[in-house]
Each structure stands twice: as C-alpha cells, then as structure tokens.
C-alpha positions, 0 to 999 in steps of 0.5 A: 175321133180321139188320137191314138199314140203309136210307138212301133216296135222296130228300129233303124240303127245308124252308127256314125263317127260323131254319135250313134243313134237309132230311129223308131217310127212314132206318131207321138207328135200331133198334127192339126188342121185348124182345131182338128187333130189328124189321127193318122197324120204320119201314116204316109198318105195314099193315092191308088188304093186296094182294100182287103180284110185280114186279121192282124192281131188275133183279137177276133176282129177283122182288120184292114190292109190297104195296098197303095199301087202308086206308092208300092206299099202296104198300110195295115190298120188295126180294128180297135174298140174305143168306146163303141166307136168304129176306129182304125189305128195305123199299125206299121209293125206288120209291114215287115211280115208282108211280101213285097208285091206290085200292081195289085193284091187281094186277100182271099181265103183259098183253103177254108181255114178262116185265114185270108191268104194273099193273091198278088201280081207276079210276072204275067200272072198270079202269085199266092201266099198262104196265111200261116199266122198263129198267135204264138208266131204272129203274122206269116205268109208263105209262097205256096205255089210250086211254079213261078205263077199260078197255072191253068189249063187253057184246053191243051192239056198243058198247064201254063200261067193263068194270065193277068195283065199288070194293069188289071185287077182280077175277080177272085171268088167262089163263082160256081158256089162249090167252096173253092176260089175261081178266077175271072180276068180279061184275056191277053188278046180279047175283050172278053172275060175268061173264067178259070174254074178251081178243080180242087173240090171236083178232084179232091173234095176240099178247097186247098188245091190250086188246080185250074182250067179254063171254063169259059172264054166269054164269061157272062156272054159280054164283050167290051168295045176296042175303042172305049169302055162300052159293053155289048151284052149277049155277044161272044166271039173267040179270044183265040184268033191270032190271024184276026187279032194281028192288028187288033188293039191289045187289052189296055187295063180293067178292074173286075170286082165280083159280088152277088149284088141282088141276092139271086145267088149269082156273081154280078160284075163291076168293071172299071177301065183305064182312061175312064172314070165310071164303073159299070155294073153287069147283072148276072141272071144266069146260073152260078155255073153258067153266067149271063149278064143281061143288064148293065148300069154304066153309071153305077150306082145310078140310084145314088152318087155315080162313081166318077173318079179320075182315073181307072176306078177299082172297086173293093168290098170291105166292112168299114163300119163293122155292121156285118155288111160289106161296104164299097171302096172305090179308088184309082187303079192307075200308077199315075195321072189320077186324082190323088188327094180325094181318091178314096170314095167310101160308099156305106152299105145301108142294106144287107150283105145279101142285098146291098145298097150303097150310099156315098159318104166321102171321097177321102176316107183315111186321107182326111186324117193324114198329111196328104199332099197329092203325088210325091212328098218332099219335106224340108225343115226350117224356122219359117216364121222366126219363132225359134221352132222348126217348121215343116215345108212339103213339096210335091209332084202335083195335086190332081183333083177330078177335072183339074190339071195337076199342079205342083205346090208347097204345103206349110205346117207351122210348129205350134208346140214348144222346143221340146214338145213339138206339134204341127198345124197346117198353115197352107196347102199352097204356100206362097201360091206357087201352083200359079207359076208356070213350072212343070211337074214337081216342086222340091224345096231346099231352104237356107239363108242365101243373102245373109239377111237372117231369114230363110230363102228357098231354092226349088227344083222342078220335074224338068231338071231346072232350079229356081231361086226364091228370095224371102222378102219378109225379113227376120222374125216374120212368116216367110214371103218367097218371091221368085228372084231367078227362074232357071237359076244359072241355066242349071239343068240336071236333066230330070227331077232336080232335088236340091239341098243347101249346106256349107259342105266345104265349111267356108261360111256360105251355102253350097248346092247339092242336086239329086236327080233321076239318074240316082247321082248327086251334082255338087255346086260350090258357092264361089260367091259369098254368104251375101251374094251366092254364085254356084259353080259345078264342082262334080257330077257325082258327089261322093261316088254316089249312085242310087240306081240298081239293076232293077231301077235304072233311074235311081231318083236321088233325094239328098238331105244333109245333117251336121252331126256334132261338126261332121257332115252326114248325107242321107239319100232316098232312092227310087228302089225305096232305100235310104242310104247314109253316107259319112267321111265327107269332111275334106273329102268332097272330091273322093268317095263317101263311106256308106254307113248303113241303110235306113230301111233294114227290116222295114217297108220300102216306100217308092221314092223316099225323100228324107228331112232331118232335124232334132224336133224335140231337142233331146240331142238325137236327130229325127227323120221325116220321110216323104214318099211317092204316095204323097205323105210323110212318116216320122222316125224319132231319134232315140238312145240306141243302148238297148237296140240290137240286130235281131237274132237270126231265126232258124233258116230252111229256105236258103243255103249259104256256103262256104261259111266261114268264107274268104273270097266268095259266098254262094246263096242257094235257093233263090228264085230266078226273075224275082227282085232280090235285095242282099245286104251284109251288115256288121254287128253294129248294124252298119252296111258292109256290102249290098247287091240287088241280085247275085247267087254269088257274092264277092266278100274279099273286101271284108275284114275278118269277123262276124257278120249278118247276111240279110236277103229279101226276095218276094215274101222271103226275108232271112237273116244268116250268120256269116263268118269271114276268115282272114 
C-alpha cells in the first residue's frame, strides 16, 4: 500500500528564551519493517478499540472513527480513493472537534438526518452529542441533553438516568423497527438485559426526541450466570429484588452488540464478558417488539475462526472493505491486562448486509501499519550504532499476546536515512533480550555515556520504582550491546513507575539523573562522581517544584525529557492527564522553582500518559518531538519556523460567560457543568501558559501582569476561547 504523507494543520507553539519554536504533527518521516513501509507509523498505536462510521470530510464516503478505551483517545481515519484500492489515512486534524469521552463511545444517527451522532459514557449513564457538522462549518458535535445523563422511566413515572456501567458497551439500535434508537444494557443488579424503548415515534411521530421508558427488564428471555459467562435461555427473573440481591455479586462487565444476523427482521445479540475471551451469539426468533433468544453459539463464529481474544471482547460492525456489507471488528474492552499488540481482529463479511457471514482476515488490523509496542510507549533518542544518526529506542509497560504473560521490552528503530532526511527501520522488538530478565512491568530507558568511553550506556526504570544500570560493552562505533551491570542501582526506589532521564543539569561535565514517578513529581540525583565513574546522590525530591498531578488525577505519572536549547536547559514532562508541560529557568536554579512556559497539548487531543523525547531529527535547527502514549504507539511533531503561527481568533461564544472583564483580582466563569472534568488555561498572546486550573468557577488572576490574554476552557465537548483583559 502506498504511503500517504500527512501534514496536519494544527500547531503547538513554544516560546523559550533561547529560541521560539512551534511543533506540527507530520508523518513525513518513513518507518520500515524490513522493506515494508508502515503507512500509519505515527498514528500512536491502539490497544482496546471501539469502531464506528462517521463522515469527516463531506466527500460522500463514510470514514472511520476508532476510540481506544485504554489510551482514552480518538483516532479518525479518512476513507480515500487511491486507484480503486481500499485505503484509510490517519487524520488527527479532526480530534479537536470531538468531545472528551471515556470508557465507551458509539456513533449512531438518532434523529434521522443522515449524520452519525455520538453516544458515550458519562457518570453511570449515557451522554449524547448531536452531529451539527456542515461543509461550511466543518465537524461539530453539541451536547444535546437537558440533563446530566440520558433519562428513562423505570416504571415509577419519575425519569432517572438510564444506567450503563462504565465497564460495559450497550447495544444502541432500532430494535422494534419504528425508526428511532432503542437501548439494551445490563441492569445494575441483575444478570438480565434491560430494553429501553425510545418513545419519540409513539409520542411525536419523528425520531429526534430522546424520551425513554423501560420496556422489558429481561429482554430476549435469557439470563447470565453469576459465576461465569454461561447463558441460560428461556429464563427470566426480576431484576428488582433488593432483599434477595443483598449478597449477590454485582454485574461485572459485558459488551452487547446487536444486529440482525440471519435476515429474519429481529435483532440478534453478541455478548462479550469481562475475564473471558469468547463471544456468544444469541439468536432472536421472537418479534421486533418481543425478543426471544432461542439458540446460542458460545464459540461465535463457530463456522469460521471463533473469537478467542484476551480479554473481554467487544464486537463492532463497520464496512472496512467498502462493499456495502458491514464487517466485524473484535477488540478487547478492557482498561488493562488484555492482549495489546494483536488486539484488532478483522472478520470480512463475505455474505450480504442482510445475511452476513464472517471470515477471519487478521488479528492486527491497522496495528500492522503502526509503530506498536504494546502497552505504554516510552521513546528515547540516541545514536546507538555509531553512524552519526539519531536512532529511536522505545520502552513499554509490557507486551501481552494471547496465552502469554506480559513482559516489558525495548524496541529499536535504527535511523537508516541521512542527517537531513531521516527514516527509521525496525531492528528488534526485544532489543538486548531484556524481556528475559526478571523485571516487573515497565522498562523506561534513559540514555547517555556514563563511563566516558564514547558510547551510549543505559539506565532503565521499572514499574516498582527501581532503576537498573546497563553498560554498553560494544565500544564506540558499534551497535550497542547493553549488559546489566547494576540491578537496583544504589538502592534507589521512587515508589512506583520510575521514569529516568540523564542530563548534565549542573553543567559540571557528567550526567545527572532525573526520575519522574507516579506521584507526578521528579526526583533529582546529582552525579557526585565523575564523567568516568558515576555516583548518584539525591539532591531534591521535587525538582523545580514540579507536580503533574491534578484534582482529577491524584497520580500524575511524570515522564521527563531534557533538551539543551542553545545552551539553556529546557524540561518537557508528560503527565497522566494527557498534557505535556514545558519548563524553563533551569540554569543555576536547581534548588528553586522552574518557570512553566506553556503546554504542548493546547488545542490537541490529550493522550493517556504522554512520554516525550526530543531531538533535531532533520538538522534544520528546530527541535522535534516524538510523543509516546499508553496505547503503545508514538506520534511525531516536527519543529518548524513559528513566524506564521499564531493563536486562533476566538469564535463567537454563547455557552460561557466570563466576568468581570476587564478584571483585576478574580474572574468568574458562568455556564460550566458540575461534575465534569474541566481544563482551564490562560495564555498570553505568544501562546505561553500564564495560569492553569482543573476546575473552578472562580479564578485568581491577581498574579498576572496587566495586558491582553486568551482564556481556554475544555469541558466535555465544550471548547471555547475568550479574550481576557487584566487591568493594573
């Protein structure tokens, strides 16, 4: 497949004392596995995926939206025509237009306008975002409910939230055939499936009103076992028996996929369950309004390759090959502990839309075209074979395949291009055989010459908070050969998830050690030895006063990367909330607080646990970033001339009110929803962050200098920028 170059049209501005630089997502650097070029190399990897259709670019073809539950991020793919071949192109420019969601999301057209709307998890229920996209305004989704969640009437006459567990994926489709979308989901207490009928057609004669009532508390006439995923047909019992349910195990987690799979006009059901690897097809021989599951296939599809995917399979219907008949994608619905490198099973529908028949094609759809190292990706740059070019080494939490234990390892991509036109070729997915060592989860590398012999040595952090020293015995000019020299180096234990970085922060001629860890802080160990014989001594527990944790993310998981920008140190740190913070004012200030210059994720998606690595890959004088994430992949942001880059003009705002404006000491933000994760930033007109908060209706601005600022707010699908004036 021909590789399609992509230059996304959004930017990450950074302003620093030594040089001003902007970053731009690109996929212009080729990545190869042998002679095969990876067409989606820099898309960022995927683990636990949910697949839907939506039209992104108004070309008349349905595109793909993939949501990675583990990585908490969307991956849009444009459906493009390339010489009659079925081709998809990673298109991250649409990500800022999508709401921030977690756990599960499906795209379904609820109002019959031909546009796919978003149904997504919110606290104990469902959020719905209307697709208001147009050719002139582009992609746009608006929260459409007047309540915090979608409501239903359980028979009491009082609407309450339609409960969907955060672990589950509900079934959303027109079950009774009346033209509006119904919902099936496991109840909060029982093992039966609830059927919630949309009353829009019955009440108003159209499909765009989201009014629901419980139609059946045992849809399909079946129950699941409390002990395993066995299904008992023609068995129903009340889900509303608090006394009998007092000591009963609560519903643990299920995925529901509904579709008429035999052409009889009734919605059949495929179930996936937590802790199990199979799917169970339940065949509906009832009626559209009165479902009855009379047969089951617990090894679905038993006529082909049965689904056997660790762990907790979810089933999704999308037309991958564009033949008009929806195919089947199966992927884990787990937040962790699942297969993470071959976790997208693609079954092609060789039948029809009305009578599908699924034929297994591959277990790594799209993953085989990405840099994909499993769970978590921690990149580092260094010349590892002595050819003068910058190579890419990536650590991870672990790589789990079906039936095997997850083991952390290092993937090496050698730079096989030139100093100005780099390209990377996979050398090894387990470089140095480190997966055979008795380390716990996580191998997070740091690279530098620790013994003064001219080659690159390695420090590795693990999931238990310890670090380990590997000496490079290959010698200068040879491919690195890392040999474990000191396990549990110096007895250092930072508690959990040690993320090391090597840099001569005090500029005394030897490499010092920084270690980010799960609290969101960074420990600094000064090298009190020498350039040929290191000795790390703890200097501070909280380097620069840095803390990546927030109210919503008590564990901040700091991943530091140090860059020398024309003689001035800069520190970039990824954190669990998804932001990458940029710190300056480091020189001669190692005991003080660093200045937070800006954030790398303004206007962009926020991947889970971003881990940055810095290098000037094409020798154009601008630093570049490769950003790892929890999905096991990396994304490339090239440094560019920022002369033409500026913050976008604020759009007309209707949702939020900001007052007083101008302000002196405090501002108030009116219109925010309670209980929804909120990010608030104040930026100066150069793009530098002046203040940040995670949620507050009032904001202290007394520390700001007088002048003009931009206030950026993100809450759910809401993204607004307001002008702010500070009077002094």
